[in-house]
Backbone as CSV, one residue per row, in Angstrom:
resi,resn,N_x,N_y,N_z,CA_x,CA_y,CA_z,C_x,C_y,C_z
1,MET,86.824,70.291,247.649,88.309,70.509,247.762,88.560,69.376,248.410
2,PRO,89.714,68.692,248.026,90.325,67.472,248.773,91.027,67.907,250.037
3,ALA,91.198,66.887,250.744,91.910,66.975,252.155,93.569,66.933,251.794
4,TYR,94.164,68.161,251.787,95.548,68.232,251.419,96.275,67.763,252.798
5,ARG,97.560,67.069,252.605,98.369,66.617,253.685,99.376,67.457,253.718
6,TYR,100.060,68.134,252.796,101.125,68.880,252.782,100.892,70.379,252.573
7,LEU,99.765,70.792,252.365,99.498,72.186,252.035,97.961,72.596,252.731
8,THR,97.898,73.905,252.762,96.145,74.228,253.094,95.937,75.156,252.050
9,TYR,94.514,75.174,251.702,93.812,75.936,250.940,92.859,76.725,251.349
10,GLU,92.880,78.170,251.337,91.856,79.011,251.905,91.142,79.703,250.872
11,LEU,89.784,80.092,250.863,89.192,81.033,250.148,88.796,82.349,251.031
12,LEU,89.562,83.414,250.704,89.328,84.707,251.436,88.563,85.740,250.543
13,ASP,87.905,86.796,251.330,87.206,87.888,250.614,86.211,87.320,249.710
14,GLU,85.515,86.611,250.384,84.332,85.985,249.488,84.647,85.208,248.388
15,GLY,85.749,84.724,248.241,86.224,83.680,247.324,87.060,84.362,246.177
16,THR,87.382,85.576,246.275,87.964,86.465,245.174,89.571,86.145,245.268
17,ILE,89.888,85.639,246.588,91.539,85.494,246.705,91.652,84.018,247.484
18,ALA,92.477,83.193,246.820,92.645,81.976,247.422,94.216,81.964,247.997
19,ARG,94.421,81.383,249.012,95.917,81.352,249.747,95.932,79.548,249.846
20,ILE,97.255,79.523,249.166,97.727,78.234,249.189,98.961,78.321,250.148
21,THR,98.967,77.555,251.140,100.246,77.512,252.212,101.068,76.209,252.203
22,LEU,102.097,76.242,251.769,102.903,74.879,251.965,103.008,74.819,253.460
23,ASN,102.725,73.466,253.867,102.513,73.162,255.372,103.413,72.016,255.628
24,ARG,104.667,72.184,255.481,105.657,71.092,256.258,106.550,71.909,256.810
25,PRO,106.281,72.477,258.135,107.206,73.283,258.752,108.347,72.521,259.351
26,GLU,107.923,71.121,259.621,109.113,70.482,260.205,110.098,70.183,259.326
27,ALA,109.775,70.109,258.028,110.880,69.884,256.924,111.284,71.344,256.181
28,ARG,110.790,72.305,257.007,111.236,73.571,256.294,110.618,73.642,254.943
29,ASN,109.300,73.074,254.792,108.601,73.313,253.558,109.526,72.735,252.152
30,ALA,110.358,72.027,252.589,110.988,71.067,251.503,110.068,70.340,250.556
31,GLN,110.331,70.338,249.494,109.497,70.029,248.288,109.499,68.517,248.096
32,ASN,108.821,67.567,248.726,108.711,66.101,248.379,107.615,66.014,247.189
33,ARG,107.587,64.872,246.629,106.596,64.670,245.474,105.103,64.764,245.958
34,GLY,104.972,64.450,247.239,103.358,64.568,247.689,103.178,66.076,247.670
35,LEU,104.018,66.976,248.104,103.667,68.306,248.195,103.601,68.811,246.792
36,LEU,104.471,68.625,245.935,104.446,68.990,244.531,103.292,68.752,243.860
37,VAL,102.806,67.471,244.058,101.600,67.021,243.297,100.364,67.828,243.856
38,GLU,100.441,67.865,245.026,99.239,68.699,245.918,99.133,70.131,245.504
39,LEU,100.263,70.645,245.241,100.304,72.085,244.704,99.750,72.203,243.249
40,GLY,100.170,71.403,242.644,99.587,71.326,241.217,98.092,71.277,241.395
41,ASP,97.680,70.411,242.171,96.131,70.143,242.313,95.442,71.478,242.793
42,ALA,95.922,72.242,243.703,95.487,73.343,244.135,95.661,74.470,243.310
43,MET,96.598,74.529,242.637,96.779,75.490,241.568,95.660,75.422,240.485
44,LEU,95.214,74.219,240.011,94.599,74.049,239.050,92.894,74.237,239.591
45,ALA,92.793,74.035,241.038,91.527,74.272,241.774,91.288,75.871,241.635
46,ALA,92.358,76.574,241.981,92.214,77.931,241.905,92.023,78.482,240.541
47,GLU,92.472,77.973,239.746,92.250,78.407,237.961,90.989,77.959,237.511
48,ALA,90.466,76.931,238.058,89.030,76.556,237.721,87.828,77.510,238.266
49,ASP,88.282,78.092,239.402,87.303,78.813,240.071,87.144,80.037,239.576
50,ASP,86.041,80.339,238.871,85.943,81.700,238.359,85.660,82.781,239.217
51,GLN,85.392,82.422,240.455,85.296,83.467,241.514,86.885,84.068,241.994
52,VAL,87.664,83.149,241.943,89.267,83.667,242.380,89.856,84.528,241.365
53,ARG,90.269,85.609,241.917,91.083,86.463,241.036,92.574,86.609,241.281
54,VAL,93.009,86.491,242.602,94.394,86.409,243.029,94.508,85.131,243.723
55,VAL,95.884,84.521,243.668,96.384,83.317,244.307,97.418,83.731,245.070
56,ILE,97.401,83.630,246.418,98.652,83.831,247.359,99.202,82.443,247.422
57,LEU,100.707,82.407,247.494,101.384,81.292,247.720,102.405,81.672,248.722
58,ALA,102.164,80.970,250.170,102.843,81.256,251.263,103.534,79.820,251.563
59,GLY,104.205,79.895,252.770,104.881,78.839,253.689,104.572,78.945,254.969
60,ALA,104.139,77.901,255.708,103.942,77.694,257.063,105.247,77.740,257.651
61,GLY,105.511,78.062,258.992,106.709,77.790,260.001,107.851,78.768,259.567
62,PRO,108.883,78.472,259.846,110.011,79.603,260.047,110.569,80.211,258.636
63,LEU,110.070,79.377,257.651,110.650,79.789,256.200,109.779,79.218,255.264
64,PHE,109.776,80.064,254.105,109.033,79.710,252.647,109.296,78.465,252.355
65,SER,110.661,77.953,251.910,110.895,76.916,251.153,112.256,76.634,251.209
66,ALA,112.749,75.460,251.713,114.282,75.039,251.749,114.654,74.499,250.437
67,GLY,113.783,74.347,249.547,114.099,73.852,248.079,113.699,71.991,248.005
68,HIS,114.324,71.444,247.195,113.770,70.095,246.942,114.252,69.179,248.263
69,ASP,113.363,68.345,248.489,113.409,67.461,249.793,114.518,66.393,249.457
70,LEU,115.747,66.465,249.875,116.717,65.443,249.729,116.811,64.234,250.574
71,GLY,115.881,64.329,251.690,116.462,63.194,252.647,115.262,63.065,253.790
72,SER,114.135,63.587,253.804,113.175,63.529,254.963,112.610,62.025,254.813
73,ARG,112.146,61.610,255.878,111.512,60.437,255.987,110.391,60.135,254.893
74,ASP,109.415,61.238,254.707,108.411,61.173,253.712,109.094,60.993,252.272
75,ALA,110.062,61.867,252.042,110.528,61.929,250.718,111.248,60.407,250.516
76,VAL,112.221,59.791,251.289,112.613,58.550,251.179,111.546,57.552,251.008
77,ALA,110.400,57.642,251.671,109.508,56.449,251.603,108.683,56.739,250.241
78,GLU,108.462,57.716,249.879,107.503,57.898,248.568,108.336,57.773,247.364
79,ARG,109.616,57.634,247.285,110.547,57.188,246.099,110.844,55.933,246.218
80,SER,110.758,55.214,247.238,111.231,53.880,247.625,110.129,52.962,247.278
81,ALA,110.525,51.651,246.657,109.586,50.625,246.423,108.769,49.994,247.800
82,GLY,107.697,50.116,247.418,106.936,49.619,248.563,105.396,50.176,248.588
83,PRO,104.575,49.834,249.691,103.529,50.478,249.754,103.367,52.099,250.021
84,ALA,104.339,52.563,250.486,104.375,54.090,250.626,104.556,54.842,249.438
85,GLN,105.246,54.076,248.443,105.808,54.909,247.328,104.655,55.715,246.695
86,HIS,105.033,56.857,246.212,104.048,57.703,245.434,103.942,57.093,244.059
87,GLY,102.622,57.042,243.663,102.313,56.463,242.406,102.997,57.190,241.313
88,THR,103.398,58.262,241.394,103.850,59.042,240.179,105.379,58.560,239.938
89,TYR,106.077,57.868,240.933,107.324,57.400,240.662,107.200,55.991,239.758
90,GLN,106.078,55.785,239.407,106.031,54.441,238.516,105.230,55.067,237.094
91,GLN,105.044,56.119,236.817,104.609,56.892,235.849,105.481,58.091,235.434
92,TYR,105.151,58.922,234.318,105.958,60.026,233.986,107.329,59.581,233.659
93,GLY,107.531,58.471,233.059,108.934,58.035,232.885,109.569,57.357,234.046
94,GLY,108.998,57.298,235.092,109.458,56.511,236.388,109.969,55.207,235.945
95,SER,109.025,54.464,235.182,109.483,52.969,235.054,110.483,52.829,233.902
96,ARG,111.192,53.819,233.355,112.123,53.949,232.321,113.471,53.771,233.126
97,ALA,114.585,53.689,232.321,115.867,53.507,232.906,116.839,54.704,232.640
98,GLY,118.008,54.835,233.428,119.097,55.722,233.111,118.521,57.085,233.313
99,ALA,119.227,57.889,232.358,119.007,59.395,232.309,117.506,59.701,231.640
100,GLU,117.014,58.703,230.928,115.620,59.075,230.324,114.377,59.117,231.483
101,GLN,114.870,58.173,232.571,113.902,58.273,233.706,114.061,59.600,234.654
102,ARG,115.284,59.863,234.886,115.445,61.182,235.586,114.862,62.347,234.855
103,MET,115.326,62.353,233.607,114.977,63.611,232.685,113.269,63.681,232.667
104,LEU,112.610,62.548,232.406,111.167,62.675,232.253,110.598,63.031,233.663
105,GLN,110.975,62.510,234.693,110.551,62.949,236.128,110.922,64.146,236.359
106,GLU,112.010,64.674,236.237,112.229,65.997,236.362,111.596,67.001,235.551
107,TRP,111.381,66.540,234.199,110.616,67.552,233.391,109.172,67.821,233.783
108,HIS,108.440,66.761,234.395,107.185,66.736,234.868,106.955,67.500,236.090
109,PHE,107.924,67.235,237.116,107.521,67.627,238.528,108.476,68.563,239.052
110,TYR,109.593,69.167,238.179,110.268,70.239,238.663,110.338,71.262,237.614
111,PHE,110.021,70.804,236.354,110.233,72.068,235.297,109.023,72.404,234.708
112,GLU,108.319,71.477,233.898,107.032,71.689,233.384,106.077,72.432,234.256
113,ASN,105.780,71.770,235.246,104.949,72.117,236.493,105.015,73.568,236.806
114,THR,106.379,73.832,237.003,106.712,75.449,237.475,106.196,76.308,236.410
115,ARG,106.518,75.797,234.816,106.310,76.761,233.980,104.874,76.827,233.806
116,ARG,104.023,75.858,234.275,102.485,75.909,234.150,102.110,76.731,235.091
117,TRP,102.574,76.797,236.242,102.142,77.769,237.489,102.641,79.370,236.947
118,ARG,103.545,79.434,236.164,104.082,80.738,235.569,102.857,81.458,234.753
119,ASN,102.335,80.454,234.024,101.310,80.834,233.081,99.605,80.587,233.358
120,LEU,99.647,80.514,234.939,98.410,80.171,235.409,97.350,81.361,235.015
121,ARG,96.258,80.929,234.679,95.279,82.006,234.181,94.648,82.983,235.150
122,LYS,95.386,83.207,236.314,95.175,84.108,237.526,96.492,84.763,237.699
123,ILE,96.252,85.921,238.504,97.403,86.750,239.031,97.873,86.099,240.334
124,THR,99.197,85.695,240.388,99.832,84.852,241.513,100.747,85.661,242.302
125,LEU,100.746,85.639,243.543,101.427,86.499,244.451,102.185,85.618,245.380
126,ALA,103.618,85.473,245.343,104.344,84.697,246.466,104.571,85.935,247.664
127,GLN,104.371,85.169,248.840,104.371,85.734,250.195,105.596,84.791,250.778
128,VAL,106.756,85.560,250.705,107.992,84.780,251.162,108.553,85.266,252.548
129,HIS,109.116,84.348,253.310,109.621,85.037,254.599,110.643,83.864,254.919
130,GLY,111.916,84.226,255.946,112.742,83.478,256.399,113.804,83.052,255.541
131,ALA,113.781,82.274,254.799,114.642,81.880,253.809,113.975,81.152,252.647
132,VAL,114.502,81.408,251.445,114.165,80.935,250.147,115.361,80.287,249.369
133,TYR,115.570,79.021,249.387,116.679,78.318,249.074,116.368,77.615,247.826
134,ALA,117.319,77.540,246.634,117.425,76.771,245.625,115.930,76.443,244.945
135,ALA,115.338,75.291,245.013,114.095,75.079,244.246,112.925,76.014,245.128
136,GLY,113.227,76.327,246.092,112.221,77.387,246.687,112.125,78.662,245.671
137,LEU,113.190,78.926,245.134,113.152,80.000,244.038,112.184,80.039,242.968
138,MET,112.223,78.533,242.599,111.370,78.199,241.440,110.011,78.537,241.660
139,LEU,109.464,78.111,242.988,107.967,78.360,243.200,107.736,79.816,243.392
140,MET,108.786,80.446,243.792,108.449,82.058,243.945,108.586,82.727,242.575
141,TRP,109.493,82.278,241.762,109.719,82.807,240.611,108.502,82.713,239.624
142,ALA,107.810,81.477,239.687,106.621,81.128,239.031,105.534,82.045,239.273
143,CYS,105.628,82.819,240.195,104.329,83.949,240.560,104.619,85.170,239.978
144,ASP,103.623,85.908,239.671,103.589,87.220,239.006,104.311,88.268,239.831
145,LEU,104.070,88.318,240.954,104.491,89.343,241.933,105.234,88.678,243.395
146,ILE,106.063,89.183,243.874,106.800,88.650,245.113,106.745,89.679,246.140
147,VAL,106.090,89.315,247.361,106.104,90.168,248.395,107.131,89.307,249.378
148,ALA,107.929,90.222,250.113,109.038,89.519,251.179,108.992,90.314,252.352
149,ALA,109.132,89.426,253.315,109.456,89.980,254.687,110.711,90.456,254.932
150,ASP,110.854,91.407,255.938,112.073,92.267,255.798,113.222,91.119,256.353
151,ASP,112.893,89.910,256.772,114.072,89.092,257.266,114.419,88.034,256.224
152,VAL,113.917,87.962,254.993,114.099,86.928,254.054,115.472,87.124,253.456
153,VAL,116.036,86.024,253.026,117.096,85.785,252.447,116.992,84.876,251.185
154,PHE,117.616,84.911,250.092,117.550,84.278,249.004,118.892,83.563,248.311
155,ALA,118.891,82.425,248.204,120.194,81.791,247.782,119.865,80.554,247.011
156,ASP,120.923,80.092,246.056,120.932,78.913,245.352,122.242,78.154,245.515
157,VAL,122.171,77.168,246.429,123.483,76.794,246.676,123.740,75.338,245.999
158,VAL,122.988,75.024,245.112,123.055,73.672,244.319,124.400,73.624,243.685
159,GLY,124.861,74.895,243.227,126.381,74.583,242.577,127.396,74.334,243.668
160,THR,127.306,75.079,244.693,128.265,74.810,245.642,128.203,73.444,246.605
161,ARG,127.026,73.113,246.785,126.778,71.848,247.683,126.498,70.601,246.822
162,LEU,125.871,70.715,245.646,125.481,69.599,244.692,126.281,69.558,243.447
163,GLY,127.114,70.551,243.093,127.807,70.199,241.819,126.927,70.724,240.450
164,MET,125.712,71.247,240.998,124.866,71.442,239.822,124.884,72.913,239.208
165,CYS,124.353,73.114,238.111,124.485,74.337,237.322,123.159,75.165,237.653
166,GLY,122.685,75.085,238.822,121.311,75.865,239.136,120.024,74.837,239.155
167,VAL,119.042,75.257,239.428,117.917,74.183,239.459,117.253,74.302,238.029
168,GLU,116.149,73.492,238.099,115.746,73.066,236.820,114.846,74.106,235.952
169,TYR,114.239,75.088,236.650,113.526,76.156,236.220,114.466,77.357,236.197
170,PHE,115.473,77.541,235.223,116.634,78.367,235.405,116.243,79.844,235.039
171,GLY,115.712,80.566,236.010,115.297,81.997,235.965,116.397,82.822,236.474
172,HIS,117.314,82.358,236.916,118.277,83.104,237.620,118.877,84.348,236.705
173,PRO,119.215,84.471,235.611,119.703,85.381,234.639,118.508,86.542,234.603
174,TRP,117.416,86.031,234.519,116.392,87.068,234.216,115.921,87.815,235.597
175,GLU,116.092,87.166,236.705,115.731,87.535,237.759,116.873,88.404,238.626
176,PHE,117.987,87.963,238.619,119.103,88.683,239.073,119.962,89.457,238.154
177,GLY,119.871,89.182,236.842,120.930,89.861,236.052,121.887,88.981,235.449
178,PRO,122.531,88.767,234.414,123.491,87.867,234.209,124.683,87.828,235.008
179,ARG,125.292,88.965,235.354,126.567,88.858,236.052,126.221,88.422,237.629
180,LYS,125.087,89.055,238.049,124.881,88.546,239.474,124.489,87.175,239.583
181,ALA,123.921,86.744,238.497,123.598,85.221,238.648,124.742,84.298,238.721
182,LYS,125.687,84.566,237.957,127.012,83.827,237.856,127.645,83.988,239.095
183,GLU,127.653,85.125,239.877,128.289,85.279,241.100,127.404,84.548,242.132
184,LEU,126.197,84.657,242.266,125.483,83.809,243.194,125.503,82.292,243.116
185,LEU,125.539,81.927,241.798,125.619,80.588,241.449,126.920,79.793,241.988
186,LEU,127.963,80.718,241.428,129.348,80.348,241.812,129.769,80.279,243.174
187,THR,129.142,80.993,244.002,129.682,81.373,245.564,128.562,80.733,246.282
188,GLY,127.404,80.439,245.983,126.350,79.898,246.952,125.708,81.139,248.018
189,ASP,126.361,82.385,247.740,125.909,83.570,248.574,124.579,83.923,248.565
190,SER,123.978,84.652,249.517,122.717,84.994,249.606,122.622,86.464,249.397
191,ILE,121.455,86.846,249.044,121.003,88.387,249.074,119.759,88.482,250.066
192,ASP,119.788,89.744,250.513,118.680,89.958,251.426,117.297,90.677,250.617
193,ALA,116.364,90.686,251.659,115.337,91.383,250.748,115.461,92.919,250.177
194,GLY,116.247,93.747,250.718,116.733,95.016,250.268,117.378,94.743,248.848
195,GLU,118.247,93.827,248.820,119.034,93.863,247.407,118.077,93.189,246.452
196,ALA,117.257,92.289,246.695,116.105,91.776,245.835,115.239,92.894,245.240
197,HIS,115.033,93.774,246.335,113.999,94.793,245.874,114.813,95.777,244.915
198,ARG,116.213,96.102,245.117,116.731,96.557,244.153,116.927,96.252,242.817
199,LEU,117.097,94.797,242.780,117.093,94.079,241.562,116.056,93.900,240.853
200,GLY,114.865,94.172,241.398,113.541,94.232,240.645,112.869,92.968,240.939
201,MET,113.274,91.874,241.807,112.848,90.698,241.681,111.633,90.855,242.777
202,VAL,111.792,91.511,243.895,110.734,91.646,244.979,110.040,92.906,244.630
203,SER,108.786,92.935,244.695,107.762,94.351,244.561,107.691,94.912,245.885
204,LYS,107.295,94.042,247.018,107.317,94.995,248.173,108.075,94.224,249.573
205,ILE,108.490,94.849,250.185,109.004,94.535,251.737,107.992,94.994,252.773
206,PHE,107.737,93.911,253.666,106.801,94.259,254.654,107.520,93.736,256.025
207,PRO,107.156,94.278,257.168,107.877,93.794,258.499,107.266,92.305,258.624
208,ALA,108.049,91.419,259.026,107.722,89.858,259.089,106.439,89.525,259.953
209,GLY,106.318,90.482,260.820,105.002,90.256,261.851,103.931,90.708,261.157
210,ASP,103.882,91.489,260.255,102.745,91.976,259.293,102.545,91.341,258.029
211,LEU,103.348,90.517,257.751,103.581,90.043,256.344,102.285,89.434,255.928
212,ALA,101.575,88.438,256.410,100.352,88.022,256.022,99.175,89.019,255.734
213,GLU,98.957,90.023,256.569,97.913,90.930,256.420,98.284,91.863,255.446
214,ARG,99.561,92.321,255.295,99.821,93.387,254.314,99.859,92.621,252.796
215,THR,100.418,91.449,252.886,100.148,90.790,251.567,98.739,90.659,251.085
216,LEU,97.816,90.250,251.969,96.334,90.479,251.677,95.806,91.707,251.204
217,GLN,96.343,92.860,251.858,95.804,94.133,251.520,96.536,94.386,250.124
218,PHE,97.461,94.097,249.582,98.160,94.053,248.367,97.365,93.266,247.442
219,ALA,96.969,92.128,247.854,96.340,91.234,246.986,94.914,91.912,246.576
220,ARG,94.302,92.493,247.610,92.862,93.031,247.267,92.942,94.153,246.207
221,ARG,94.132,95.180,246.173,94.292,96.101,245.453,94.103,95.427,243.941
222,ILE,94.766,94.279,243.745,94.953,93.479,242.464,93.724,92.799,242.101
223,ALA,93.020,92.359,243.233,91.703,91.704,242.823,90.610,92.687,242.305
224,ALA,90.951,93.920,242.707,89.750,94.835,242.489,89.682,95.248,240.762
225,LEU,90.878,94.948,240.193,91.036,95.181,238.838,90.077,94.206,237.886
226,PRO,89.564,94.703,236.894,88.769,93.614,236.079,89.519,92.689,235.844
227,THR,89.035,91.463,235.683,89.942,90.142,235.316,90.489,90.070,233.873
228,MET,89.754,90.823,233.004,90.195,90.660,231.669,91.685,91.601,231.596
229,THR,91.556,92.762,232.262,92.856,93.741,232.203,93.854,93.049,232.833
230,ALA,93.512,92.355,234.217,94.679,91.704,235.020,95.423,90.779,234.016
231,LEU,94.342,89.628,233.432,95.110,88.767,232.769,95.972,89.163,231.383
232,LEU,95.226,90.257,230.735,96.205,90.897,229.427,97.313,91.308,229.939
233,ILE,97.387,92.080,231.170,98.573,92.731,231.515,99.534,91.475,231.816
234,LYS,99.431,90.681,232.524,100.151,89.433,232.768,100.765,88.901,231.458
235,ASP,99.757,88.431,230.513,100.212,87.936,229.114,100.967,88.893,228.500
236,SER,100.763,90.225,228.555,101.569,91.295,227.633,102.985,91.211,228.094
237,VAL,103.186,91.127,229.492,104.554,91.100,229.989,105.154,89.656,229.760
238,ASN,104.487,88.532,229.938,104.941,87.326,229.845,105.318,86.943,228.285
239,GLN,104.422,87.400,227.466,104.812,87.413,225.921,106.053,88.103,225.610
240,THR,106.131,89.255,226.051,107.206,90.066,225.733,108.568,89.314,226.050
241,VAL,108.599,88.895,227.511,109.746,88.095,228.095,109.966,86.848,227.037
242,ASP,108.864,86.265,226.748,108.997,84.949,225.976,109.765,85.377,224.537
243,ASN,109.354,86.550,224.174,109.983,86.979,222.634,111.345,87.316,222.913
244,MET,111.646,87.600,224.148,113.138,88.116,224.362,114.149,86.678,224.539
245,GLY,113.340,85.463,224.484,114.066,84.566,224.575,114.035,83.630,226.046
246,PHE,113.121,83.804,226.942,112.935,83.199,228.172,112.417,81.912,228.077
247,TYR,111.518,81.856,227.273,110.894,80.390,226.955,111.882,79.535,226.480
248,ASN,112.660,79.552,225.498,113.585,78.909,224.666,114.803,78.740,225.643
249,ALA,115.225,79.709,226.455,116.304,79.674,227.404,115.993,78.614,228.615
250,LEU,114.621,78.622,229.045,114.312,77.649,230.107,114.738,76.150,229.424
251,ASN,113.906,75.947,228.217,114.208,74.829,227.676,115.684,74.454,227.496
252,ALA,116.497,75.336,227.111,117.990,75.017,226.655,118.628,74.578,228.216
253,CYS,118.501,75.373,229.172,119.133,75.161,230.408,118.515,74.127,231.198
254,PHE,117.242,73.643,230.812,116.803,72.376,231.584,117.576,71.164,230.901
255,THR,117.996,71.098,229.771,118.530,70.229,229.039,119.964,70.162,229.649
256,LEU,120.519,71.254,229.887,121.772,71.365,230.661,121.881,70.970,231.868
257,HIS,120.950,71.125,232.562,120.839,70.718,234.000,120.779,69.078,233.892
258,GLU,119.999,68.567,233.039,120.109,66.913,232.921,121.308,66.463,232.413
259,LEU,122.138,67.181,231.606,123.517,66.863,231.207,124.376,66.803,232.443
260,ASN,124.280,67.813,233.375,124.878,67.821,234.706,124.818,66.658,235.533
261,HIS,123.616,66.470,235.708,123.112,65.073,236.345,123.776,63.905,235.746
262,SER,123.756,63.725,234.414,124.225,62.541,233.698,125.837,62.260,234.116
263,HIS,126.474,63.574,233.926,127.811,63.564,234.012,128.277,63.020,235.615
264,TRP,127.610,63.322,236.522,127.822,62.679,237.927,127.521,61.428,238.053
265,ALA,126.390,60.912,237.458,125.738,59.604,237.333,126.863,58.703,236.846
266,GLU,127.539,59.311,235.531,128.310,58.304,234.728,129.805,58.258,235.537
267,ILE,130.355,59.114,236.238,131.515,58.884,236.860,131.447,58.395,238.349
268,HIS,130.264,58.242,238.976,130.257,57.731,240.270,130.002,56.317,240.324
269,ALA,130.606,55.438,241.006,130.407,53.902,241.022,128.907,53.724,241.332
270,ASP,128.343,54.435,242.555,126.982,54.353,242.849,125.954,55.072,241.850
271,LYS,126.410,55.665,240.820,125.456,56.381,240.114,124.769,57.626,240.633
272,ALA,125.396,58.154,241.848,124.793,59.247,242.292,124.894,60.599,241.375
273,PRO,123.652,61.174,241.046,123.534,62.119,240.055,123.915,63.750,240.625
274,ARG,124.905,63.709,241.377,125.184,65.039,241.911,126.741,64.932,242.435
275,GLY,127.143,66.083,242.521,128.564,66.185,243.138,128.614,65.667,244.447
276,LEU,129.904,65.136,244.719,130.083,64.342,246.082,131.293,64.985,246.782
277,PRO,131.733,64.746,248.100,132.573,65.506,248.686,134.108,65.194,247.859
278,GLU,134.189,64.032,247.413,135.492,63.542,246.687,135.464,64.365,245.477
279,ASP,134.349,64.954,244.913,134.435,66.006,243.821,134.844,67.310,244.106
280,GLY,134.887,67.703,245.277,135.094,69.004,245.669,133.835,69.655,246.164
281,THR,132.814,68.960,246.211,131.524,69.705,246.717,131.189,69.195,248.200
282,PRO,131.295,69.955,249.285,130.902,69.564,250.564,129.663,68.731,250.575
283,ASP,129.507,67.736,251.638,128.214,67.377,251.824,127.185,68.410,252.368
284,TRP,125.906,68.355,251.621,125.154,69.304,251.607,124.647,69.338,253.209
285,ARG,124.693,68.249,254.048,124.033,68.058,255.315,125.031,68.805,256.214
286,SER,126.369,68.824,255.944,127.068,69.565,256.849,128.096,70.779,256.026
287,ALA,127.789,71.315,255.103,128.104,72.235,254.341,128.333,73.826,255.256
288,PRO,129.427,74.251,254.774,129.404,75.832,255.502,128.146,76.427,255.362
289,PRO,127.976,77.449,256.271,126.731,78.356,256.352,126.780,79.143,255.043
290,ILE,125.655,79.435,254.630,125.463,80.640,253.625,125.722,82.058,254.171
291,VAL,126.641,82.771,253.130,126.853,84.086,253.559,126.356,85.009,252.670
292,PRO,126.279,86.355,253.233,125.506,87.419,252.343,126.702,87.707,251.284
293,ALA,125.959,87.891,249.944,126.858,88.321,248.766,127.311,89.891,249.157
294,CYS,126.464,90.535,249.870,126.648,92.143,250.058,126.303,92.372,251.376
295,PRO,127.354,92.188,252.432,126.955,92.135,253.746,127.040,93.699,254.153
296,ASP,127.601,94.463,253.435,127.641,95.846,253.851,126.202,96.709,253.214
297,LEU,125.449,96.223,252.620,124.268,96.926,252.038,123.290,97.035,253.042
298,VAL,122.739,98.206,253.113,121.679,98.702,253.954,120.463,97.985,253.424
299,ARG,119.463,97.405,254.199,118.219,96.991,253.822,117.290,98.065,253.357
300,ALA,116.464,97.918,252.372,115.652,98.733,251.823,114.528,98.993,253.039
301,PRO,113.905,100.358,252.897,112.862,100.587,253.842,111.702,99.946,253.569
302,ASP,110.877,99.941,254.455,109.521,99.310,254.385,108.833,99.971,253.003
303,ALA,108.424,99.087,251.943,108.026,99.488,250.584,106.385,99.682,250.765
């Protein structure tokens, strides 16, 4: 097992459960390129290990993931020319120009990797707490089941803060429902664990202090199932949703996402591929706080 810089990998219960933990708490587990590449390696390691039956994906520190890393020191260094640049910025379309470069890079590291994790040959379980924002939703949605702490909030603010039509892996209508997806994207408002449970996005809600142990107990129940049974249950549901249009919709919406980037890059003198304050989107670093979409709803009880 390689020594990871941005995550930890543990084998539990005699190797039947693998727990991958995003480990950039100082950056709120924002997804820089190094973290995403390491996560891909860790997922492949769990998939290759025939002893592993369930993979738990968690986050260290105060929250699960704040989404894409837009400006940490590591993220700036790894995408800038020089000795600290991550090698993938010169591969996978990174040496191409214009919209082709961005489209290929985002396809590999934001879109197809997420879809690959969704189809992992193991049952995957997201363990989320604190806040799950924007691209943090993608990591969570790629998992088969989602377990949430009772303090969690979910929001995608890329529309209101970056002028974008959602994240690259556009699961919003499938997870929230069409009308709720429009509301949350147009406002940037959040929903809590109780509302996510009512929508069917979250399977279980546990007290924040007990989240890791209760998630492990839940994973053990799934790990006890015969592996062939578990895999065919997963594939039966995934293939049903794909036949309802999920696979094709993801492809189409990724193309729209890239068109959105190209629009902003074309109208800005500095080629910035996102909305700027002069376009009517507040600076993401000083934007107003996220507010609840349903402030009067009572949280669901412990599930």
